[in-house]
Each structure stands twice: as C-alpha cells, then as structure tokens.
N, C-alpha and C positions, 0 to 999 in steps of 0.2 A: 638917851638917857636911860630908856625903859631894855633896849638888849643891850646896852653896858651894863647891865648890872650893876646900872648904880642909881635908879626908883628907891631902893629900900623898901623893898614890897616883899621880899622873899619869909615873911615870918607872920605873915598878919596876923588882927588876932579882932573877932574871932577869927579861927581856922575856915576853910573848909573841910564838909563832911563828904564820906562816902554817902552818902543817905542824900545830900543836896545834889550831887552828882547823878544818884538813880532817877531822880525824878524826872515824868516825865516832859516839863520845859524844864530840865537841866542846864540847856545850854541860855536860857534866860536867866535861869534863878542864879546861876555861878556867875556870869556877866553882872547883876548886879552886885552883889558880895562883894565881886573884887574890885568894882566900880566905888563903892564905898569904904574902904579901906585906906587904913592912913599910912605917909610912909616914916618911914622909921628915923630919919633924919631931915631936918627943915626943910633945906632944897637937894634935887637931883643931883649926883654930879660931887656932894660934898664927900660920898667914903661910898666904895664898893662893898657889893657884897651879894656872893653868887644862886643865883632865883632858880637853883636846882629844879623844884618843881613846879615854881609859879609862872615863872615865865612863861612856860607855853597856855595855859591860862590866857593870862594877858593877851598873845599872838592870837592866839584862837578868837579872840572878844574881836580884834583889830579886823580880821577877814573875814567875822559875819558880819560887821558895820559898813566894812568898804565892798565886800564882794556882793554883784548885782544881784544871785542868787540867796544870799544868805547864809551862805555854809557855813559850816563850823569847817577848823583847819584841819582836821579829820578826813573831813569827804571831801574837803579841799584838793590837798595835797594826794589823794586815793585818784579823783578822777583827772586833776591836771598833772602831777608828777607818779605816782606808782605805773597809772594804767601804761602811760605815755614812753614809760621805761622797759616794762615790761617785767614787772617784778610786782604785782597787787595778789598773790598769792603768795609772799614772802614777806612781806610789812603790814601789820596794821595799827592802827590808832583807834582802839574798843574791837578788840575781838571779838566776832560772830561767833555763835551758838553753832553756824558751819563748819568750824574749824575744829575735828576732834582734838581731845588734852592730848593723844597719842601722839601730835605732833607740835605740842608745845613744849620744851626744856624747864625743868624743875631747876630753879636757884638756891643752892646752899649756901645758905650766909651767917655771920653771928647769931649767937641763940647766947640769952642767959646771961652769964659776966664773961663772956667772952672779949669783948672789944676790952675789957681792965686789964688781959692781960700782957704785961710792958713789953710789947715787943718792938718800941721806937717808932711806930711807922705814922703816928697820928701828930700833928701838931702841938706843943706845949698849947694844954689848956683845952684845947678840943673836946677831948672824953669827957673831962669834968662839966663842961657847959651842955654838953651835948644828953648826960643821963642824968646829973646830980641838980643843973638849974636850969629845968624844962620853960620858965619862962624868960629865959635868954634869948636873947635873937637867933642864936645857933639853935637852941635847943626846940624856937618858934619854927624858924625855917624848916627844918627836918621832921616836923609833924602836919606839916601845912603838903598835902590835904589831909587831913584825920581821918585814918582808913583801918583803924584797931587803936586798941587804948595805948599800945604799946609800938608804934608801930618800927618797922624795918623792913629790908629787901624781901621777905618771908613772906609779907601779904601780897607780894606782885604773882605770887604763886597761886593764889584762888582765882576761879574762876570769874565770881562776878566784882572783884578788883580791875583783871584784866580785860571786861567786859564794856567800864566805859569809857569817854574818852579824857587820856591824862594827857595831852602833848607831850609834855617833856620828862615824863618819867613810865608812862604806861605802854608803852612801844611794843608790839612784839614781833621783831623777825631776824632774818635771818642775815650771817656778817656780808652774804654775796647781795643782800639787799642793801642795805647799809654803804659799804663803799659804792655801789651804783649808785649812785646820790650825788658822792662825791667825786663818782667818775665822771657823770656827765656835768659839773663842773670844772673840772678837770679841763675837759671836750671843748667846752664854752672858751675858756682861757685862751687853751692852747692849737685847737683848732685853727683851719684857713677860713671859717666863714658860713660854708655850707650850713643849709638844715641840719644835715644828718650829724652835724658834731657836736648842735645845740638844740637837741630837741625839745627841751623846756624853754626856751627863748628866753633865759636870760640875758638880759642886758646890759652893755657894755658900763652903766652906769653903777647896774650893782654890783655887776664882777667887781670894777674899778675900788668900789669902797669898800667891797672883804678882803680885795688884796693890800690894798694904799692907804686906809684910813689907819695908824695904826693906834694901838693899846694909851690909854691914858688912864693914869692914878687919879685917884680921889684928891679933891682940895685938899682935905682936912687929914686922910690918911694913908696920902701914899699908897703904894701898893698893896697894902697888906688889903684883905678881904675877909671882910666882918664874920661871913658865913666859917667860911673854907678854916681860917685864923693861917694859912701860908701869902704868901707876895705870888702874886695873879695877874696874868696878863690876859683881859675881856676886855672883848669886843663884837658888836655888829653879831651879838648871841652866843660869841663862840671865845673860844682859846685863842688868841694872835701871838706870833714872835713878840720877843721884847722890843720896842724901840729900836732902831737903827744904829741911835747915837752911843746909845752905851756900848760901852769898853767889854771886854773881858772880864776883868777885873771886877766891872760894877755886877755883870752878870752872874756872878760866881758867889754861892755861897761860904759863908767864913771857916764852915766845915767840909766843903768843898763838895763838889756836884754843884748841878744848876739850882742857882736862888728861884728862880721862879714858875710855878703853874704853867708853862705856855707851848705853843703850835710848836712841832720841828719845823725847820727851813728859814728861809728869810722872809716868804711869804703864804708860811702854809698856813691852816686855817682847821679847825674841829675839836671835836667836845667828848672830856670821858665821861664813862657813865658810873654810877655806882659799883662797887668789886673788881674794877679792874678795868673793863671794856675801852674800848676806844677806838673811835673813826675819825680822819681828816684829808685833809687832798693836801699835797705839796708839788703846788704848777709847775715851779722849775726843776722839779725830776721826774713830774711827770707821773707822782703816783696819787692813788685813790686809795684808801685803806680801811679795811675793820679790823678788829679783833672783839670777839667774844666771848664769854665762859659760862658757864654753871658754877664752879663754886668762888665764891666772891673773895677776897683779897682784902688786906686793913689800908693801903695804900691810894690816896686822893689823888693821884698821878703816878704814871710812869710806872706801873705795876712790873715786875721781876718777868713773869708770864708772856708779857705784852711787850715789855721792851725789847726781850733777848729776839723777838719774833722782829718787829719794826726795824732791828740793827739789820739783821740779813735781811730783810725785807731791799733796804739800802741798799744793801751791798751789792744783790744780783743785781737790781734796775741798775749802779752802776758800771756793773760788771759788762753785762748785756751793751750800753748804748758805748763803752770804751770798747768792746770790741768790734762795734758795728762803725767806729770811729766817729761818732756825733756827740754830740756836747758836753761832754762832763766835765765839772770843775776840773782847773788843772792842779796838778799833784801839786798837794802841800798847802792846796784855797782852801782857809776857814768856812765852815757851815758851822751857824751856830745851833746848838739846841738839837745839834742831830746825834749823836752818839754821845754825850752825857748826861744821866739820868737827875731827875730832880733830888736835890739833897736824904731828901729820906727815904726815896729808893734806893739810894745807893747807901748810907748808913746800913740799910736792911742788908742788900746786897756784901754788904763787907760782913755783915754778919750770918751771911747761908750763904759760902761764896757759890753753892752746888746750882745758883739759879741767875750768878749773872749770863749773860751771853757770854757763846764760846766764843773762842779766838777764831 
C-alpha cells in the first residue's frame, strides 16, 4: 500500500523541514517524525494520492530498518547499485561537497504568478488547491518537506538542499545514469540468465511483481489521484500501464488523448519528474529511457519535448528490429499508451502545434 501511493501520507502535518534533515541525527529524526504521521484516509487503499517526495523518506526508513548495516537508501543504492553499474560519479542522493557546482545544471522553473497563466496544462482545481488552499491535501503534499517559505522546484538549485538526502526529489543525476538503472532492469528481464545480464541480482519475484501486478484504483475514488487531480495508474512505486482489460474507448478521455497518466507499452514501468523529466523501461520493446531538462514545463506527464523524443525512440527501435528481422509487433497491432499523449498534453500540443512530434 505504501509504494502503491495509497497510504495517504503525501501531505503529513506537521511537515518535514530542511532543518530536520540537516541535523546530525537526521536519519533517526526523519524516521521518527514520519512514523508518527497520520494517514489522510481511514484505510490504506481507500484512495490513491501521489507521494511525490514523501515516498522516498518512507522507503529510506524501510531500508534502514532491514539492512544489516543500517544504511540509508542513498548510501545503500550508491554501494549496491550505482557502483556496480559504473554510474557512481553520475548520480547522487545527497550531493557531496567534492562535486563542483559547475557540474550541476540549474533548474529553471515557474516563479511568481506564472503558474496562474491559463495554459490549460494543469488539471481542473489543481492550481487553486496548490496556491490558494495551502492546508488542502494537494497544498500540503507539495510543501513536504518544507524547504522554504514558498517551496518550488528552484529550491533544488540550492547547495544546502542538494546536500541532504531526499530520495524521491533530491537526486542529482545525468540522463544516462537514470537510463542505466532502467537498463539494468530491462536486461534482467530479457537476458539469458547470465550474471552479466543481471549485475544487481534482481530476483524473478521482484521483476514479476513490477511487470505483472496491475495498477489498482482506490476503493472510494477510483483512478483519481488525490494529489495530481488526474486519473493515474500507480503501483510498485511507479507509473504502470492501465489494466489490460480496459478497452480502447475506456482508455480514451472524453476530450481525446489518453485518459490516464500511465507508463507506455503493455508491461512498461517508470516515473515522471517535476517539470517534464521521465524515465522508464519497456521490456517488450527492449527500451530503457530517460529524459531530463533544465526549463520546467507545466504538464504533469507527457511534456511535449519529452513525448516527441520518446516517439522517435520507439520509431528508431522498431525500425532497427524490423531491419534485423527480429520480434517486431505485427503491422497494425495496437500497443496501448505508446503514441497517444495524455489528454492535457494533447490539448497543449493542439494549441502549440510546433511542439507536436514530427511525422
């Protein structure tokens, strides 16, 4: 229920603070603070609500309590994953002073009243809850942790923020490093069982759970995400495809476009990031992918810049496999969620056709 985003712990009150994360005993302090938090709804699974930043703190607490060395998730991943994958100099959860600021790109996000400009990119009610109702669940969710008086993505340009361990929001990485992690999962799924195909030692049980456990709706609110204010398919800590039993019409929004925020493909999984970034794995297509940007967009999923790139990645991968005579989908076969953007992204691309994927 926790990694399914259905525990109702995205907007805990009182919130975590930067000062709490900077304490010498920060890991224990954070762990004790979140352990005392109350869920937003009576039972896990009653509703779904994207734990944008808080999920990482709970995951870190679980790692600390189960790892024989008592490591935080940042240290655990660095030693057990980033090192073996050869990317330990490209991804950090807690940026050390030894990394010069010249290596770290600056995030250029929305400021002032810019989010209020009517671009049509945000779901109905989202901006009003975020900006004018700070005590709403949406408002509290995006103010956890409280790292400034008016939290925003540009807070993450500050070195003191980058230095603390914020597993679900404060990672500093290259696109190559993010894709390398998804590539490790793709190879573990599609490899022939050799250790070189699975350097991180993913068990078949874990891989099957990620790929074959379908996303589930909340018992009381269906697919609507209480934080994002859109319908989302979440599970295993990530976005997943819609359940296979849904028809094409059930996956389509009344305004056209994809009804769900979801992963591409039939068994894909991944996670979008604030401003338009996205990383995912599509094991059926043999794709591990990551897109990162400096200038933050306003769409929750399917930023037109990222979507156009993803569209061409799929086209190139399929052409390459077709030219080699290998396992490409039959011509005309439908692959859900592949070339259809989310309805909010579709609306935005219709207003700005120059941002739509090239034919």
